[in-house]
Backbone of each chain as ProteinMPNN parsed JSONL, in Angstrom:
{"seq_chain_A": "DGGITQSPKYLFRKEGQNVTLSCEQNLNHDAMYWYRQDPGQGLRLIYYSQIVNDFQKGDIAEGYSVSREKKESFPLTVTSAQKNPTAFYLCASSMGRDSNEKLFFGSGTQLSVL", "coords_chain_A": {"N_chain_A": [[116.129, 82.867, 79.804], [116.713, 85.212, 82.277], [116.509, 84.72, 85.864], [114.993, 83.731, 88.983], [114.727, 80.631, 90.304], [112.625, 78.483, 92.169], [112.25, 75.526, 93.864], [110.592, 72.529, 95.284], [107.314, 73.342, 94.005], [105.315, 72.89, 95.713], [105.378, 71.374, 98.95], [105.562, 68.726, 101.283], [105.838, 68.003, 104.633], [106.93, 65.526, 107.026], [106.379, 64.71, 110.543], [109.259, 65.381, 112.488], [110.979, 65.449, 110.435], [113.557, 66.6, 108.258], [113.534, 69.113, 105.752], [114.338, 70.243, 102.406], [114.418, 73.331, 100.687], [114.822, 74.444, 97.491], [116.663, 77.039, 95.771], [117.668, 78.77, 93.083], [119.536, 81.014, 91.15], [120.171, 82.843, 88.101], [121.121, 85.227, 87.651], [123.428, 86.379, 88.309], [123.691, 87.608, 90.715], [125.01, 88.917, 93.873], [123.91, 88.866, 96.439], [121.529, 87.016, 98.381], [118.264, 85.911, 99.544], [116.144, 84.521, 102.163], [112.622, 84.465, 102.682], [109.844, 84.256, 104.76], [106.281, 83.739, 104.596], [103.339, 84.148, 106.191], [99.8, 83.7, 106.521], [98.014, 86.678, 106.533], [100.093, 88.115, 107.448], [102.94, 89.933, 106.773], [106.076, 89.575, 104.822], [108.666, 87.823, 106.37], [112.093, 87.93, 107.295], [114.28, 85.214, 107.0], [116.893, 84.036, 106.599], [119.886, 85.501, 105.174], [122.338, 86.215, 102.538], [125.209, 87.69, 101.613], [127.33, 87.192, 100.07], [129.253, 84.581, 98.589], [129.749, 81.653, 100.606], [129.174, 82.93, 102.981], [126.83, 83.94, 105.267], [123.943, 85.336, 107.099], [121.925, 85.442, 109.87], [118.418, 86.202, 109.844], [115.334, 87.676, 110.956], [113.886, 85.594, 111.981], [115.32, 83.049, 112.422], [115.504, 80.616, 113.799], [115.302, 77.237, 113.79], [115.798, 76.843, 111.217], [118.16, 76.33, 108.524], [120.912, 77.211, 106.266], [122.983, 77.269, 103.386], [125.673, 78.477, 101.362], [127.258, 77.691, 99.051], [127.78, 78.071, 96.445], [127.487, 80.701, 94.146], [125.219, 80.88, 92.591], [123.364, 79.477, 94.088], [121.208, 78.904, 96.939], [120.215, 77.224, 99.195], [117.598, 76.292, 101.467], [117.024, 74.742, 104.413], [114.536, 73.284, 106.287], [114.377, 72.459, 109.519], [113.602, 69.705, 111.939], [113.484, 71.083, 114.173], [111.993, 73.311, 113.88], [109.009, 74.127, 114.738], [106.52, 75.022, 113.693], [106.202, 74.905, 110.732], [104.571, 75.3, 108.479], [104.009, 77.206, 105.835], [104.448, 79.858, 103.339], [107.231, 80.039, 101.26], [109.607, 82.289, 100.242], [112.204, 83.062, 98.0], [114.734, 85.338, 97.274], [116.835, 87.618, 95.391], [119.548, 89.962, 95.007], [121.52, 92.472, 93.458], [123.623, 93.46, 95.064], [124.709, 95.477, 97.757], [123.359, 97.835, 97.79], [121.026, 100.126, 98.857], [118.829, 100.958, 97.334], [118.356, 99.186, 95.438], [116.568, 96.866, 93.546], [114.751, 93.909, 94.677], [114.691, 90.667, 93.373], [112.265, 88.209, 93.094], [111.514, 84.644, 93.556], [109.142, 82.241, 92.594], [108.095, 80.927, 94.588], [107.621, 78.506, 97.439], [105.259, 76.399, 98.744], [104.923, 75.09, 101.816], [103.891, 72.35, 103.731], [102.601, 70.62, 106.654], [102.373, 67.197, 107.204]], "CA_chain_A": [[115.664, 83.97, 80.447], [117.328, 85.353, 83.72], [115.497, 84.772, 86.888], [115.1, 82.888, 90.173], [113.876, 79.263, 90.305], [112.419, 77.818, 93.368], [111.583, 74.18, 93.726], [109.488, 72.375, 94.479], [106.397, 74.44, 94.213], [104.542, 72.297, 96.888], [106.349, 70.352, 99.634], [104.91, 68.336, 102.451], [106.882, 67.533, 105.727], [106.297, 64.631, 108.07], [106.947, 65.156, 111.833], [110.537, 64.969, 112.785], [111.684, 65.328, 109.169], [114.116, 67.734, 107.685], [113.252, 69.157, 104.193], [115.249, 71.233, 101.857], [113.967, 74.115, 99.634], [115.821, 74.872, 96.532], [116.653, 78.362, 95.222], [118.618, 78.943, 92.082], [119.392, 82.157, 90.299], [121.186, 83.068, 87.034], [121.157, 86.794, 87.434], [124.805, 86.778, 88.733], [123.492, 88.481, 91.896], [125.841, 88.591, 94.934], [123.079, 88.712, 97.617], [120.282, 86.138, 98.265], [117.466, 85.985, 100.842], [114.893, 83.715, 102.289], [111.662, 85.096, 103.431], [108.729, 83.263, 105.076], [105.052, 84.432, 104.486], [102.257, 83.465, 106.813], [98.518, 84.345, 106.139], [97.64, 87.901, 107.331], [101.316, 88.682, 107.832], [103.972, 90.341, 105.822], [107.182, 88.647, 104.751], [109.766, 87.923, 107.455], [113.421, 87.404, 106.892], [114.882, 84.01, 107.787], [118.407, 84.172, 106.42], [120.398, 86.159, 103.97], [123.659, 85.936, 102.262], [125.74, 88.848, 100.758], [128.478, 86.666, 99.296], [129.496, 83.136, 98.696], [130.344, 81.21, 101.844], [128.807, 83.815, 104.06], [125.319, 84.132, 105.483], [123.536, 85.85, 108.389], [120.474, 85.17, 110.418], [117.495, 87.176, 109.741], [114.573, 87.957, 112.161], [113.207, 84.297, 112.487], [116.227, 81.927, 111.92], [115.464, 79.393, 114.526], [114.667, 76.047, 113.246], [116.233, 76.862, 109.733], [119.672, 76.412, 108.251], [121.197, 77.492, 104.921], [124.376, 77.191, 102.893], [125.948, 79.26, 100.194], [128.555, 77.213, 98.471], [127.846, 78.517, 94.952], [126.933, 82.075, 93.976], [123.861, 80.709, 92.122], [122.407, 78.583, 94.876], [121.007, 79.311, 98.366], [119.121, 76.161, 99.636], [117.022, 76.421, 102.827], [116.643, 73.611, 105.165], [113.686, 73.458, 107.491], [114.739, 71.249, 110.35], [112.637, 69.304, 112.826], [113.276, 72.068, 115.397], [110.955, 74.296, 113.487], [107.667, 73.519, 115.147], [105.436, 75.476, 112.861], [106.804, 75.259, 109.485], [103.638, 75.395, 107.441], [104.05, 78.698, 105.43], [104.869, 80.117, 101.931], [108.588, 80.559, 101.462], [110.016, 83.046, 99.055], [113.588, 83.32, 97.883], [114.995, 86.614, 96.508], [118.172, 87.946, 95.178], [119.704, 91.391, 94.522], [122.931, 92.64, 92.874], [124.559, 93.753, 96.13], [124.24, 96.018, 98.974], [122.719, 99.183, 97.439], [119.671, 100.159, 99.493], [117.823, 101.313, 96.477], [118.187, 98.159, 94.368], [115.348, 95.974, 93.436], [114.849, 92.526, 94.875], [114.005, 89.78, 92.431], [111.812, 87.078, 93.86], [111.13, 83.557, 92.952], [107.704, 81.996, 92.614], [107.832, 80.451, 96.07], [107.362, 77.035, 97.697], [104.236, 76.211, 99.772], [105.335, 73.995, 102.617], [102.72, 72.004, 104.558], [102.966, 69.385, 107.519], [101.339, 66.091, 107.067]], "C_chain_A": [[116.303, 83.965, 81.875], [116.17, 85.324, 84.757], [115.837, 83.923, 88.027], [114.21, 81.635, 90.139], [113.835, 78.678, 91.647], [111.751, 76.498, 93.12], [111.637, 73.431, 95.108], [108.44, 73.467, 94.788], [105.43, 74.097, 95.522], [105.392, 71.325, 97.584], [105.567, 70.02, 100.961], [106.078, 67.612, 103.385], [106.229, 66.645, 106.712], [107.002, 65.13, 109.408], [108.292, 64.539, 112.024], [111.41, 64.955, 111.485], [112.274, 66.703, 108.808], [113.769, 67.876, 106.23], [114.031, 70.364, 103.706], [114.554, 72.005, 100.676], [114.964, 74.577, 98.781], [115.71, 76.323, 96.026], [117.866, 78.568, 94.439], [118.545, 80.201, 91.265], [120.5, 82.275, 89.312], [121.305, 84.443, 86.617], [122.549, 87.403, 87.764], [124.691, 87.829, 89.933], [124.469, 87.967, 93.091], [124.835, 88.179, 96.153], [121.776, 87.854, 97.405], [119.635, 86.089, 99.638], [116.409, 84.88, 100.922], [113.892, 84.425, 103.147], [110.487, 83.98, 103.699], [107.416, 84.258, 105.119], [103.919, 83.607, 105.126], [100.916, 84.245, 106.483], [98.245, 85.524, 107.071], [98.938, 88.503, 107.792], [102.143, 89.129, 106.574], [105.1, 89.257, 105.648], [108.101, 88.912, 105.918], [110.989, 87.261, 107.026], [113.86, 86.27, 107.642], [116.35, 84.06, 107.74], [118.802, 84.945, 105.153], [121.878, 86.07, 103.736], [124.13, 86.985, 101.297], [126.789, 88.369, 99.815], [128.604, 85.184, 99.526], [130.172, 82.812, 99.998], [130.131, 82.084, 103.041], [127.242, 83.883, 104.108], [125.074, 84.616, 106.942], [122.158, 85.549, 108.692], [119.713, 86.339, 110.172], [116.603, 87.259, 111.033], [114.058, 86.619, 112.788], [113.993, 83.063, 112.108], [116.051, 80.741, 112.612], [114.69, 78.386, 113.854], [115.041, 75.912, 111.731], [117.655, 76.851, 109.64], [119.712, 76.66, 106.683], [122.59, 77.303, 104.59], [124.607, 78.056, 101.633], [127.34, 78.902, 99.609], [128.856, 77.681, 97.043], [127.116, 79.886, 94.861], [125.441, 81.92, 93.509], [122.854, 80.041, 92.98], [122.396, 78.958, 96.381], [119.898, 78.443, 98.92], [118.723, 76.522, 101.155], [116.565, 75.08, 103.359], [115.733, 73.879, 106.368], [113.758, 72.192, 108.47], [113.482, 70.887, 111.262], [112.475, 70.137, 114.02], [112.345, 73.06, 115.101], [109.541, 73.636, 113.713], [106.476, 73.884, 114.416], [105.874, 75.775, 111.503], [105.864, 75.422, 108.309], [103.601, 76.926, 107.021], [104.399, 78.635, 103.93], [106.276, 80.677, 102.021], [108.999, 81.138, 100.12], [111.529, 83.349, 99.072], [113.775, 84.474, 96.985], [116.445, 86.845, 96.284], [118.279, 89.453, 94.807], [121.206, 91.575, 94.192], [124.001, 92.74, 94.105], [124.052, 94.449, 97.293], [123.699, 97.465, 98.937], [121.341, 99.226, 98.035], [118.58, 100.397, 98.466], [117.436, 100.204, 95.478], [116.957, 97.285, 94.568], [115.671, 94.518, 93.828], [114.074, 91.82, 93.781], [113.57, 88.605, 93.198], [111.487, 85.874, 92.995], [109.614, 83.343, 93.084], [107.17, 81.373, 93.933], [107.562, 78.984, 96.171], [106.436, 77.142, 98.949], [104.665, 74.955, 100.608], [104.195, 73.596, 103.691], [103.258, 70.728, 105.469], [101.868, 68.435, 107.372], [100.978, 65.709, 108.406]], "O_chain_A": [[116.414, 82.94, 82.548], [115.067, 85.822, 84.536], [116.949, 83.396, 88.052], [112.999, 81.737, 89.942], [114.875, 78.391, 92.239], [110.839, 76.36, 92.305], [112.526, 73.638, 95.934], [108.615, 74.337, 95.64], [104.9, 74.972, 96.206], [106.071, 70.518, 96.95], [105.017, 70.897, 101.627], [106.973, 66.869, 102.982], [105.132, 66.922, 107.197], [108.014, 65.831, 109.392], [108.489, 63.35, 111.773], [112.528, 64.444, 111.535], [111.668, 67.758, 108.992], [113.708, 66.875, 105.517], [114.33, 71.315, 104.427], [114.132, 71.344, 99.727], [115.965, 75.105, 99.266], [114.571, 76.766, 95.876], [118.977, 78.559, 94.969], [117.482, 80.441, 90.691], [121.634, 81.881, 89.585], [121.543, 84.8, 85.463], [122.842, 88.585, 87.582], [125.494, 88.751, 90.074], [124.687, 86.766, 93.249], [125.061, 87.136, 96.767], [121.071, 87.977, 96.404], [120.269, 86.197, 100.687], [115.878, 84.395, 99.922], [114.231, 84.936, 104.214], [110.277, 83.018, 102.959], [107.489, 85.389, 105.6], [103.59, 82.515, 104.661], [101.012, 85.434, 106.182], [98.25, 85.357, 108.291], [98.842, 89.453, 108.569], [101.933, 88.639, 105.464], [105.052, 88.189, 106.257], [108.283, 90.039, 106.378], [110.968, 86.167, 106.462], [113.832, 86.313, 108.872], [117.001, 84.122, 108.783], [118.047, 84.986, 104.182], [122.624, 85.859, 104.692], [123.515, 87.167, 100.246], [127.12, 89.059, 98.85], [128.127, 84.627, 100.515], [131.039, 83.549, 100.468], [130.859, 81.973, 104.028], [126.535, 83.878, 103.101], [125.857, 84.353, 107.855], [121.312, 85.418, 107.807], [120.249, 87.444, 110.262], [117.099, 86.933, 112.111], [113.829, 86.553, 113.996], [113.437, 82.123, 111.539], [116.451, 79.726, 112.041], [113.569, 78.609, 113.396], [114.625, 74.958, 111.074], [118.351, 77.301, 110.549], [118.769, 76.385, 105.942], [123.392, 77.176, 105.515], [123.638, 78.295, 100.912], [128.334, 79.626, 99.662], [129.985, 77.675, 96.552], [126.131, 80.072, 95.576], [124.555, 82.665, 93.928], [121.659, 80.018, 92.682], [123.425, 79.274, 96.979], [118.766, 78.899, 99.089], [119.551, 77.005, 101.928], [115.765, 74.393, 102.725], [116.092, 74.581, 107.313], [113.256, 71.101, 108.199], [112.5, 71.625, 111.335], [111.531, 69.995, 114.796], [111.861, 73.698, 116.036], [109.054, 72.774, 112.982], [105.474, 73.17, 114.468], [105.9, 76.956, 111.157], [106.341, 75.669, 107.201], [103.199, 77.781, 107.81], [104.608, 77.571, 103.348], [106.525, 81.645, 102.739], [108.775, 80.569, 99.052], [112.05, 83.842, 100.072], [113.046, 84.609, 96.002], [117.25, 86.253, 97.004], [117.322, 90.1, 94.383], [122.036, 90.81, 94.683], [125.081, 92.151, 94.072], [123.012, 94.056, 97.821], [123.62, 98.164, 99.948], [120.53, 98.362, 97.7], [117.437, 100.036, 98.745], [116.41, 100.249, 94.8], [116.456, 97.062, 95.67], [116.681, 93.954, 93.405], [113.014, 92.252, 93.328], [114.379, 88.008, 93.909], [111.207, 86.041, 91.808], [108.907, 84.19, 93.63], [105.98, 81.344, 94.247], [107.312, 78.296, 95.182], [106.717, 77.788, 99.958], [104.737, 73.859, 100.051], [103.67, 74.447, 104.409], [104.157, 69.976, 105.093], [100.676, 68.74, 107.4], [100.147, 64.821, 108.592]]}, "seq_chain_B": "AQTVTQSQPEMSVQEAETVTLSCTYDTSESDYYLFWYKQPPSRQMILVIRQEAYKQQNATENRFSVNFQKAAKSFSLKISDSQLGDAAMYFCAYRRPTGTASKLTFGTGTRLQVTL", "coords_chain_B": {"N_chain_B": [[113.924, 98.848, 116.487], [112.964, 98.893, 113.173], [109.553, 99.388, 112.156], [106.724, 98.582, 110.123], [103.493, 99.644, 109.137], [100.49, 98.732, 107.807], [97.408, 99.781, 107.831], [95.07, 99.124, 106.593], [93.389, 96.265, 105.87], [91.857, 95.353, 103.844], [90.796, 96.62, 100.699], [88.701, 98.162, 98.258], [87.928, 98.961, 94.935], [86.469, 100.546, 92.157], [86.714, 99.753, 88.71], [88.713, 101.819, 86.711], [88.511, 103.856, 88.54], [90.234, 105.746, 91.235], [92.402, 104.856, 93.773], [93.679, 104.877, 97.172], [96.273, 103.429, 99.059], [97.316, 102.942, 102.339], [100.271, 103.493, 104.321], [102.3, 103.565, 107.038], [105.32, 104.047, 108.881], [107.971, 103.408, 111.217], [110.852, 104.82, 112.262], [114.236, 105.735, 113.317], [116.129, 106.611, 111.793], [117.495, 108.9, 109.264], [117.897, 108.667, 106.657], [116.76, 106.556, 104.193], [114.93, 103.829, 102.469], [112.063, 103.265, 100.705], [109.449, 101.055, 99.636], [106.989, 99.795, 97.443], [105.494, 96.702, 96.96], [103.735, 94.363, 94.842], [101.552, 91.665, 95.047], [100.154, 89.384, 93.178], [97.567, 86.822, 92.559], [99.13, 84.773, 91.639], [101.236, 84.793, 93.339], [103.706, 85.781, 93.085], [106.126, 88.069, 93.811], [106.193, 91.482, 93.021], [107.87, 94.449, 92.093], [106.537, 97.611, 92.56], [106.926, 100.284, 92.95], [109.464, 102.625, 94.132], [110.989, 104.694, 96.664], [113.429, 107.18, 97.584], [114.408, 108.422, 100.702], [115.707, 110.797, 100.904], [114.935, 112.233, 98.666], [112.742, 114.688, 97.906], [110.731, 114.84, 95.878], [107.952, 113.176, 94.948], [107.757, 109.706, 93.965], [106.868, 108.343, 90.792], [105.29, 105.959, 88.627], [103.949, 105.341, 85.89], [100.593, 104.648, 86.202], [100.93, 104.482, 88.853], [101.554, 106.094, 91.906], [103.258, 107.883, 94.573], [102.682, 109.319, 97.882], [104.632, 110.816, 99.789], [105.323, 111.493, 102.976], [107.705, 112.712, 104.857], [108.068, 113.793, 107.534], [105.798, 112.93, 108.822], [106.078, 110.269, 108.592], [104.883, 108.717, 106.63], [103.704, 106.922, 103.814], [101.951, 106.594, 101.318], [100.294, 104.784, 98.658], [98.992, 105.545, 95.519], [96.845, 104.56, 93.128], [95.941, 105.09, 89.961], [93.119, 105.183, 87.572], [92.206, 102.453, 87.919], [92.788, 99.086, 87.1], [91.562, 95.709, 86.323], [93.552, 93.889, 86.534], [95.055, 94.931, 88.543], [94.289, 93.996, 90.84], [95.303, 92.534, 93.784], [97.575, 91.587, 96.545], [99.121, 94.163, 98.317], [102.164, 95.259, 99.529], [103.813, 97.279, 101.664], [107.191, 98.391, 102.134], [110.265, 98.718, 103.996], [113.636, 99.998, 103.963], [116.844, 100.078, 105.469], [119.551, 102.387, 105.333], [122.312, 102.544, 102.892], [124.9, 100.24, 103.047], [124.074, 98.138, 104.428], [122.855, 94.908, 103.945], [120.128, 94.178, 101.611], [117.842, 94.101, 103.384], [114.655, 93.997, 103.812], [111.948, 95.329, 105.705], [108.639, 94.485, 105.95], [105.319, 95.452, 105.698], [102.085, 94.18, 106.832], [100.361, 94.029, 104.85], [97.885, 94.977, 102.284], [94.883, 93.972, 100.778], [93.649, 94.434, 97.636], [90.759, 94.706, 95.884], [89.298, 94.84, 92.748], [86.513, 96.089, 91.174], [83.895, 95.693, 88.733]], "CA_chain_B": [[113.684, 98.14, 115.227], [111.913, 99.539, 112.273], [108.144, 98.737, 111.948], [105.829, 99.136, 108.953], [102.138, 99.352, 109.507], [99.435, 98.903, 106.792], [96.069, 99.667, 108.546], [93.784, 98.746, 105.809], [93.604, 94.865, 105.496], [91.264, 95.104, 102.458], [90.274, 97.922, 100.026], [87.95, 97.899, 97.043], [87.917, 100.11, 94.077], [85.784, 100.314, 90.843], [87.515, 99.821, 87.558], [88.89, 103.154, 86.146], [88.654, 104.779, 89.545], [91.452, 105.957, 91.97], [92.47, 104.298, 95.18], [94.951, 105.096, 97.862], [96.658, 102.527, 100.176], [98.089, 103.658, 103.338], [101.454, 102.887, 104.92], [103.166, 104.386, 108.017], [106.552, 103.381, 109.363], [108.693, 103.853, 112.432], [112.428, 104.655, 112.192], [115.045, 106.812, 113.873], [117.016, 106.973, 110.653], [117.146, 110.096, 108.455], [118.054, 108.258, 105.353], [116.244, 105.192, 104.13], [114.335, 103.677, 101.212], [110.662, 102.699, 100.796], [109.064, 100.273, 98.464], [105.672, 99.108, 97.344], [105.349, 95.432, 96.156], [102.419, 93.754, 94.594], [101.586, 90.112, 94.981], [98.944, 88.788, 92.582], [97.201, 85.54, 92.968], [100.258, 83.872, 91.457], [102.041, 84.906, 94.659], [105.031, 86.302, 92.707], [106.295, 89.488, 94.276], [106.535, 92.371, 91.894], [108.119, 95.821, 92.695], [105.663, 98.551, 91.983], [107.484, 101.689, 93.017], [110.344, 102.927, 95.25], [111.23, 106.09, 96.942], [114.39, 107.457, 98.475], [113.884, 109.427, 101.651], [116.342, 112.043, 100.693], [114.367, 112.928, 97.622], [111.465, 115.385, 98.229], [109.841, 114.6, 94.902], [107.255, 111.847, 95.011], [107.908, 108.965, 92.84], [105.691, 107.96, 89.983], [105.439, 104.936, 87.691], [102.828, 105.248, 85.067], [99.396, 104.904, 86.995], [101.158, 104.415, 90.217], [102.346, 107.212, 92.44], [103.297, 107.799, 96.035], [102.545, 110.44, 98.61], [105.661, 110.577, 100.742], [105.329, 112.518, 104.011], [108.715, 112.227, 105.646], [107.96, 114.085, 108.864], [104.66, 112.116, 109.33], [106.389, 108.85, 108.34], [103.784, 108.163, 105.88], [104.061, 106.472, 102.423], [100.837, 105.975, 100.647], [100.38, 104.472, 97.199], [97.856, 105.929, 94.742], [96.573, 103.857, 91.873], [94.898, 105.804, 89.175], [92.584, 104.414, 86.541], [92.385, 101.03, 88.277], [92.417, 97.955, 86.121], [91.268, 94.451, 86.858], [94.847, 93.372, 86.816], [95.598, 95.507, 89.817], [93.724, 93.198, 92.056], [96.473, 91.871, 94.429], [97.992, 92.088, 97.8], [100.056, 95.174, 98.228], [102.934, 95.454, 100.603], [104.824, 98.462, 101.851], [108.438, 97.935, 102.769], [111.247, 99.778, 104.313], [114.943, 99.422, 104.014], [117.751, 100.9, 106.074], [120.522, 102.953, 104.332], [123.407, 101.863, 102.243], [125.833, 99.597, 103.951], [123.479, 96.849, 105.0], [122.2, 94.03, 102.923], [118.764, 94.562, 101.164], [116.929, 93.531, 104.379], [113.422, 94.725, 103.757], [110.914, 95.13, 106.614], [107.354, 94.528, 105.311], [103.978, 95.594, 106.51], [101.081, 93.032, 106.728], [99.682, 93.967, 103.427], [96.444, 95.357, 101.988], [94.288, 93.158, 99.712], [92.873, 95.359, 96.809], [89.714, 94.229, 94.966], [88.871, 95.844, 91.696], [85.257, 95.608, 90.681], [83.456, 96.216, 87.403]], "C_chain_B": [[112.63, 98.932, 114.504], [110.711, 98.699, 112.191], [107.473, 99.373, 110.765], [104.484, 98.766, 109.256], [101.196, 99.746, 108.244], [98.023, 98.787, 107.562], [94.91, 99.313, 107.881], [93.972, 97.302, 105.274], [93.001, 94.633, 104.072], [90.715, 96.531, 102.02], [89.624, 97.299, 98.717], [87.789, 99.172, 96.261], [87.178, 99.743, 92.728], [86.884, 100.53, 89.759], [87.445, 101.293, 87.021], [88.922, 104.248, 87.269], [89.943, 104.924, 90.21], [91.32, 105.458, 93.319], [93.781, 104.561, 95.779], [95.08, 104.132, 98.981], [97.506, 103.2, 101.058], [99.294, 102.89, 103.957], [102.141, 103.881, 105.843], [104.318, 103.346, 108.437], [107.138, 104.057, 110.511], [110.112, 103.689, 112.222], [113.008, 105.844, 112.842], [116.157, 107.265, 112.771], [116.582, 108.187, 109.855], [117.168, 109.751, 106.935], [117.605, 106.816, 105.24], [115.507, 105.097, 102.771], [113.023, 102.866, 101.498], [110.211, 102.144, 99.57], [107.581, 99.992, 98.582], [105.77, 97.881, 96.512], [104.003, 94.963, 96.015], [102.57, 92.254, 94.393], [100.203, 89.641, 94.454], [98.62, 87.454, 93.066], [98.317, 84.374, 92.716], [101.266, 83.719, 92.576], [103.409, 85.346, 94.254], [105.047, 87.714, 93.202], [106.852, 90.378, 93.092], [106.736, 93.724, 92.5], [107.272, 96.715, 91.843], [106.301, 99.951, 91.872], [108.433, 101.831, 94.214], [110.63, 104.424, 95.397], [112.523, 106.206, 97.821], [114.012, 108.545, 99.37], [114.549, 110.769, 101.609], [115.733, 112.944, 99.519], [112.91, 113.571, 98.125], [110.382, 115.127, 97.134], [109.238, 113.243, 95.036], [107.542, 111.064, 93.811], [106.712, 108.567, 92.107], [106.134, 106.958, 88.866], [104.148, 104.7, 87.051], [101.59, 105.546, 85.967], [99.616, 104.82, 88.409], [101.963, 105.63, 90.742], [102.297, 107.219, 94.036], [103.161, 109.263, 96.612], [103.467, 110.302, 99.93], [105.73, 111.718, 101.611], [106.445, 112.19, 104.99], [108.498, 112.653, 107.225], [106.745, 113.289, 109.533], [105.012, 110.743, 109.188], [105.355, 108.189, 107.676], [104.179, 107.93, 104.37], [102.964, 105.811, 101.708], [100.991, 105.791, 99.186], [99.066, 104.903, 96.613], [97.917, 105.204, 93.375], [95.577, 104.511, 91.138], [94.469, 104.808, 88.018], [92.609, 102.889, 86.674], [91.923, 100.126, 87.242], [92.277, 96.693, 86.955], [92.58, 93.775, 87.255], [95.597, 93.919, 87.951], [95.24, 94.879, 91.057], [94.963, 92.271, 92.52], [96.498, 92.207, 95.842], [99.069, 93.02, 97.548], [100.848, 95.323, 99.56], [103.861, 96.505, 100.616], [106.053, 97.826, 102.478], [109.376, 98.934, 102.953], [112.535, 99.088, 104.392], [115.928, 100.43, 104.612], [118.833, 101.403, 104.966], [121.638, 102.098, 103.825], [124.473, 101.312, 103.247], [125.343, 98.33, 104.505], [122.987, 96.138, 103.803], [120.767, 94.527, 102.659], [117.751, 93.88, 102.173], [115.732, 94.346, 104.42], [112.525, 94.279, 104.955], [109.612, 95.402, 105.987], [106.228, 94.821, 106.242], [103.18, 94.291, 106.236], [100.379, 92.927, 105.508], [98.154, 94.425, 103.375], [95.985, 94.592, 100.683], [93.41, 94.097, 98.913], [92.068, 94.461, 95.895], [89.392, 95.2, 93.975], [87.581, 95.2, 91.17], [84.808, 96.274, 89.33], [82.458, 97.41, 87.603]], "O_chain_B": [[111.667, 99.494, 115.024], [110.781, 97.471, 112.157], [107.651, 100.554, 110.468], [104.265, 97.614, 109.629], [101.167, 100.88, 107.767], [97.6, 97.67, 107.861], [93.835, 99.191, 108.469], [94.679, 97.139, 104.28], [93.521, 93.873, 103.255], [90.292, 97.39, 102.794], [89.929, 96.212, 98.227], [87.559, 100.26, 96.787], [87.343, 98.613, 92.267], [87.799, 101.343, 89.892], [86.383, 101.902, 86.893], [89.296, 105.393, 87.014], [90.843, 104.209, 89.769], [90.281, 105.594, 93.966], [94.832, 104.51, 95.14], [94.162, 103.981, 99.786], [98.365, 103.978, 100.643], [99.223, 101.666, 104.065], [102.522, 104.963, 105.397], [104.243, 102.121, 108.345], [106.821, 105.219, 110.767], [110.596, 102.575, 112.021], [112.354, 106.884, 112.926], [116.936, 108.199, 112.965], [115.386, 108.47, 109.784], [116.568, 110.424, 106.096], [117.984, 105.961, 106.041], [115.437, 106.068, 102.018], [112.934, 101.984, 102.353], [110.527, 102.668, 98.502], [107.011, 99.959, 99.672], [106.133, 98.022, 95.344], [103.174, 95.109, 96.913], [103.464, 91.704, 93.749], [99.238, 89.525, 95.208], [99.327, 86.941, 93.933], [98.411, 83.335, 93.369], [101.99, 82.735, 92.728], [104.288, 85.276, 95.113], [104.086, 88.464, 93.027], [107.782, 90.043, 92.359], [105.928, 94.161, 93.32], [107.259, 96.63, 90.615], [106.21, 100.65, 90.862], [108.2, 101.187, 95.237], [110.538, 105.238, 94.479], [112.69, 105.391, 98.729], [113.376, 109.51, 98.947], [114.065, 111.75, 102.175], [115.972, 114.147, 99.416], [112.077, 112.868, 98.698], [109.197, 115.196, 97.46], [109.95, 112.256, 95.22], [107.585, 111.617, 92.712], [105.631, 108.451, 92.684], [107.197, 107.106, 88.264], [103.312, 103.956, 87.565], [101.534, 106.662, 86.482], [98.69, 105.037, 89.191], [102.902, 106.106, 90.105], [101.414, 106.638, 94.667], [103.469, 110.253, 95.948], [103.068, 109.752, 100.956], [106.116, 112.81, 101.193], [106.183, 111.43, 105.922], [108.769, 111.825, 108.094], [106.776, 113.05, 110.74], [104.219, 109.943, 109.684], [104.933, 107.121, 108.118], [104.924, 108.721, 103.791], [102.997, 104.6, 101.49], [101.72, 106.531, 98.525], [98.042, 104.613, 97.232], [98.896, 105.259, 92.631], [94.422, 104.548, 91.562], [95.163, 103.888, 87.586], [92.957, 102.151, 85.753], [90.889, 100.296, 86.596], [92.764, 96.588, 88.081], [92.626, 93.126, 88.301], [96.671, 93.427, 88.299], [95.756, 95.144, 92.143], [95.505, 91.441, 91.788], [95.664, 92.953, 96.356], [99.899, 92.777, 96.672], [100.233, 95.497, 100.611], [104.656, 96.666, 99.689], [105.966, 96.863, 103.241], [109.4, 99.932, 102.232], [112.665, 97.922, 104.762], [115.831, 101.604, 104.256], [118.93, 100.857, 103.867], [121.855, 100.998, 104.333], [124.834, 101.999, 104.203], [126.119, 97.517, 105.006], [122.733, 96.737, 102.758], [120.25, 95.273, 103.49], [116.882, 93.133, 101.724], [115.774, 95.396, 105.061], [112.347, 93.088, 105.208], [109.438, 96.513, 105.488], [106.228, 94.462, 107.42], [103.621, 93.431, 105.473], [99.85, 91.88, 105.136], [97.363, 94.247, 104.301], [96.668, 94.612, 99.659], [92.427, 94.564, 99.49], [92.604, 93.58, 95.223], [89.21, 96.367, 94.319], [87.524, 94.029, 90.795], [85.344, 97.302, 88.916], [81.977, 97.983, 86.626]]}, "name": "protein", "num_of_chains": 2, "seq": "DGGITQSPKYLFRKEGQNVTLSCEQNLNHDAMYWYRQDPGQGLRLIYYSQIVNDFQKGDIAEGYSVSREKKESFPLTVTSAQKNPTAFYLCASSMGRDSNEKLFFGSGTQLSVLAQTVTQSQPEMSVQEAETVTLSCTYDTSESDYYLFWYKQPPSRQMILVIRQEAYKQQNATENRFSVNFQKAAKSFSLKISDSQLGDAAMYFCAYRRPTGTASKLTFGTGTRLQVTL"}
């Protein structure tokens, strides 16, 4: 089945530690995105990538980093510089740049601080 | 910057009844796209319906329809014949015109409860 796979489902981070969230898609989509969801708030864009080896900052990129070495993969690293990392993280993908197209979402990763 | 406002944090509807969720947005663009996403307890985001701003006709998808008022910058979602499976968080989202990546701006969501 085609789709987006996020792992792990739950992740715990210690103080000063970097952690990486995985996002893999087999939909042959060019564009991929990372969103953060906090309680009582909507989704906020962290980073996005329209094509391999290229990515752009979203609205809340500070304390995060990404890479896009393969079309299928868009991992997100939450660095120690992110002081409030506890949130639900959603990865998404879309075919390209058409405004009307549907975003496909993964099932998310809940990150908590120990 | 575009903003999306959902002024109803929670709504409740009885099974088989109709409910309307409100959404307003702020933009200076004349062409754009609007979406409603559903997030059930599984937390998976599911597209419910989408609307192109240049189309005057309101979008419909089975029991889901929108009331798009461009001049008022309003985009409400109507759910008819509500079912228990409709219980979820509903997010309104805005996207700028073609030429940019699919960067959606989301509202804060409305939690819909469906009662027997």
